N, C-alpha and C positions, 0 to 999 in steps of 0.2 A: 572325773565324774563318772560314776557307774550307772547302769541301767535303772537301778532302783531310785537313784537321785533324780534321773530324768522323769521317771514315772510320777514323782511328786511335784516336780518343777513345772511340767507342761501344763497341768490344770491351772496352776497359779498364774502362769504367763497368759493363758487363754482368758482367765478372769480379768487380768489387768487390761488386756486389749479391749475386752468388752466394756470395761469401765470407762476408758478414755476415748472410745470411738466417737467421732463427730456425728452430728445428725445427718440422716440421709438427705438426698437432694430434694425429695418431695415432702420432707418433714416441715413443720412450722415451729421452730424451737424457741421462739421469743415473740414479743409484742410486734404486731404488724408483719410477721413473717421473716424469712431468712435475711432480708436486707432492710427490715424496718420501714418498708415503703408501702405496705398493704397489698403487695403483688405476689401472687402464687406463681411458681415456675411450672406448674403442671399443664399438660396438654391432654387431649382426648377426653374432655369432660362433656357432659350433656350441654347442648346449646339451647335446649328448652326442657321444661319439666312437664310431666303428665299432670292432669287435673288432680288436685290434692297434694301435689308436691312429689319430689323424688321418694324412692323407697326408703323407709326407716330401717337402717342397719341394726341399730340397738339404742337403748336408752338406759340411763342409770340415775340413781338418786344418791342422797347422802353427802352432797357436796357443800351443804351449808348455805348461809346467807351471804349475799354480796353481789358485786357486779364484775368480778374478775372474769376474764376470758380464759382460754386454755393455750398451753404450749404442747406440741406433739413432737416427740423425738424418740427414736430407737424403740418403737413398739409400746411406748407409754404416753399417757396423757396427764399433764400436770396442771393444777389449778390451785386457787386459794378460796377459803370460805370460813365463815363463822359457824362453829358448832356451839353447843350449849355452854361449854366451859372455856372457850377461847377461840382465837383465830388460828387456822390450821393450813399448812401446805398439804396437798392431797395428791396422790398418784394412783392412777387406775390403768388397767390394761387397755391398749388401743384396740385389741381384738374384740372385746365384748363388754368393756366397762367394769369388769370385776375389780374389787379393791386390791391394791398392792400395799400401800402404806399411807399413814397420815402422821404428821408431826406438828405439835403445837408450837406456834411462833410467838404468841403473845395474847393479850386480852381480846375479847370480842367487843362488839358495839361500834361506837363512832358517832357520826352525825345523827342527830335525833330523828330526822326525817328519812335518812338514807343510810342505815347502819350496814356494816359488813365490809368485806375486803373489796379493793378496787383494781389492783394491779395484776399483771400477767407474769407468771414465772419465766425465768430465762434459763435454758438448759444448754450447758456447754461442757464437753469433755468430762463427763461423769459427775458433774456437779449441777445443782439447781440453786438459783439465787432468787429470793423472794422478799418482797417488801409489803408489810401489812399497813392498815390504815393509821396505826399509831406510831409509824416510822421505825418499827422493828425490822431491820434488814438482816437476813440470815443466809448462810450457805449450807446446803445439805448434800449428802451423798445421793446421787440420782437413783441408785438401785435400792438402797435400804431406807432412805429418809433420815439417816442418822445426822444429827446436828454437828457441823464442823465448827462454825463460829456464829456469833450473833452480836450486833451492835444496835444502838438506838440513835437515830439521826438527830433527835432533839436533845437528848441527854448527853450524848458523847461528842456532838459536832455543832451544837448551837443552832440546830435547825429551826426554821420558822416559815410558815406558809402564808400566802397572800390572803387567804380567807379560810373559813372553818370547815371545808368539805372533807378534810383529812387527806393523808398522803395517797396518791394514786399512780405515781410513776412506776414504770417497769424498768428494772435494773438493766444496764448495758454491760456486757462482758466483752473485754477486748484484751486478748492475750493473758497477761498475768494480772490485769486490773479489772475491778468492778467500778463502774461509773454511776453516780447517783447524785441527786440534787437535794441536799438538806435545806438550802436557802438560809439567809440570815447574815449577820455581820461578820461571822467567822469565815464566810466564803460561800458563794452560791452553789458551786459544783464541787464534788468531792471524788477523789480516786482512792480506792482501797486495794490492798493486796488480796487477791482472790483466795490465797491459801490460808491467810491468818486473820484477815479483817483489819489489819493495821493500816493507818493512813499513809498514803504516798504523797498526795498533795491536796490542797484545798485552795480554790481560786482567791488570789489577792487582788483587791481593787474591783472585784465584781461581787457585790454583797446584796443583790436583790433577794427578796423573799422567794420561796419556791412556788411555782405554779403547779400545773397538773400534767404538763407535757413530759415527754421522755427524750433523753439524749440520743442523737444519731451520729453516725460517722460519715464524713464527707471528705472529698478531695477537691480543693478549690485552688486554682493556679498551681497545681501539682503538689500541694501541701496537704497531707492527711491531717484531719482535725476532728474534734468533737464540736457539735453544734447543739445549742439548747435555747429554748424560748421560755421566758418568765412572764410575769405580769407587767414587767416594766421595760424589758429589752430582749434582744436576740443577739447571741454572740458565738464566736468560734474560739476554741482553746487548743493549745498544743498538747497532744496526748502524753508526752513524757514529763513535762514540767507543770502543766496546768496554766501556763501563761496565757492570758487573754490576748489573742491575736487581733481581733476586731470586735466591735460591739456597736449596735445601733439602737437608739431609743425606739421603743414600740410599746406605748402604754395599752394595757388591756383593762378589762373591768370584771369584777366578781370572780370569774374562774376562767383561766386561760388553759385550754386542754389539748388542742390539736397539735400533733407532731409536725414539725416543719417538713417541707419537701424541697429538694435542691436539684438544679440542673446547671452544670458548668459553674458560672459565677453568680447565679441568681438564686436567692433564698426566698421562699414564699412561706408566709405564715398567715394564719387566720384564727379568729375567735369570735364568740357570740356576744350577747348583751350589748348590741348596738355598735360594735367596733368594726367588724368586717375583715378585710384582707389587705396585706401589704406585701410588696416585693422589694428586695434590696439587692443592688449590684455590689459585689465585693471586689475591690481592686487591690492590687499589690504592686508596689514600686520599690524594688530592692527588698529591704526588710520592713518596709512601712506598709501597713494595711489601711484601707479606708473603705467607707460604705456610702452608698448613694441610694436614697429611696426612689424607686422607679415610679411607683404609684401607691396610692392608698384609696380604697373604695369599699363599697359594701356589696359587691357583686356576689361574693361568697362570704357568709358569716357562719362558719361551721362551729357547732356547739361542742360536741363530744365524739362524733363519729368518724373523724379523720377524712383526709382528702387523698386522692391518688393522682399521680402525675404520669400521663401517658402521651408520648409524642409531642411534648411542648405544651400540653394543655392540662389544667387541673380540674378534676371532677370531684364532686362531693355534694353532700346534703347541706341545704341552707333553709332552715325552717321546714316547711312542708314541700319544698321544691328540690329537685335534683338539678345541679348546675354545672356548667363548663366555662372556664375562664382561660384565656390565652396567657401563658406564663409571662411572656415578655412585655405585652402591652396592657394587660389587665382587662382587655375587652371581653365582654360577655358573649359566649357562643350561643348558649341557650339557657333558659330557666323554665322547667316544666314540672307540673304537679306530679308527685310520686306517691309511693306507698306510705310516705310519712317521713318526718325527721328521723335520721338514723345513722347507722354505722356502715361504712363501705369497704368492701374488699374486691380485688380484681383477680380473675383467673380465666385463662384460655379465651380471651376475647369478650368476656362478659363481666359486668359489674354485679356484685352481690350486695343488695341493700337490705339491711335488717332494720325495719322501722321500730322505733322505741315502744310503740303501742301494740306491736305484735306481728304484722304481716312480714313475710320474707319474699323479696322480689328479685328477679333476674332481669337485668337491663342490658340492652344493646345501645351503645352511645358513641357518637362521633362529635366533633366540634359543631356540626350542623344540626344536631338534634338527638333525641332519645326515644327509644321504644321499649316499653315494658313487655318482655317476652313471656314471662311466667310469674305466677304469684301463688303462695299458699299461706294459710294461717297455721301457725305453730299450735299443736295440741297441748293441752294442760298448761296454758299460759297462767302465770302468776299474776297478781295484781300490782306488781312492781314494773318499773320501766325496764325494757330489754336493752340495757346499755352494754352488755358484754358483746364485743365485736365478733362477727362471724369468722370462722377459720376454715380454710380449704386446704386439706392435706391428704395425700395418699388416696385420692379419689373419693374423699368423704367431706361433707359439710358438717361442722361442729357448731351447735347452738347451745350455749349455756344460758339457763334462766333460773337464777337463784340456786335452789337445791338440786335441780335436775340438769342433765346433759343429754341432748338429742343428737344423734349422729346419722346423717343421711348419705346414701350412696349416690354420688353425682358423676360417677364414671360412666362412659358409654357402654 
């Protein structure tokens, strides 16, 4: 190989490295953050905010209609939204919100009262994976937005939902697989090849309709597995074969949304509409798995905003209160009035609570009680519910509200 060959080869190699680079440590590359637990790994953040809130770094519009949150990775911000002619995956610059690309995924619309996209993109090794409200699942090039493949969960995999609010799950990417929940008699959970979109497996014997929760990865009794919650049950699956390792009945109502949280062998789930929360202990004897319900109560009935597990205690919104429950016993630590029902994220010793009717609050909480440290009202609030979860990444707080994105500087 001569020098001229190297001169042309090196830029290509550099581009390849940039394309497949993983997200940085302080990025937020998927639903509920790096580990899908609602916890940011950042330190050195503001422990309180000035009157009126932290400084606004930038804002942008043009993101369309819907309730999707954002993923932040490698200097880009990714989201979904309905524009006039369809549902789009959208990428903007993390530096200033300037547009980078947008790619049409499918039709716009959806539920009559709550139209628009719902899920959060997943960014991994140069690809972005998105699911719109009509069950169009697509893989895109993260830098260009070029479509790599697209499937439809209902048409291609027999997908069916528990109710009519439309698909809201955020895809899970694990190695060479994309994990998603079409629901229905062809199999509740599905694994696809990330490069081609072809089916690897679909669960046999688990045929619940899909809820609105997203699959997570857990290690229970030393066994790595996928865990998902539906409107009828919660279960764990072998990543390679899709075999259902264990499953526990857990009936929900209307819409089961909240992502499970897990510590050791205890799986905690919660949903609203009068259901509450449940914890299951997962046991393993040889190759045989079993489940035991530890408790079922209504101490936390989380609707859509998620719960966060810190030091053996579950924190989250339940109606207009913010609550804490002991994971092992189900005992209530506290229930105190808050800024309102909303979505919860945790970063650097503080809970970020975004109330669905507008206020953004910073909370300090332990199992013994809660103190609201700071609060501000988001400017330019739309008349829609603020259901997009707050994201804390790279010293910034990202708040999506339908067409706009507000980005605040929360670093010290």
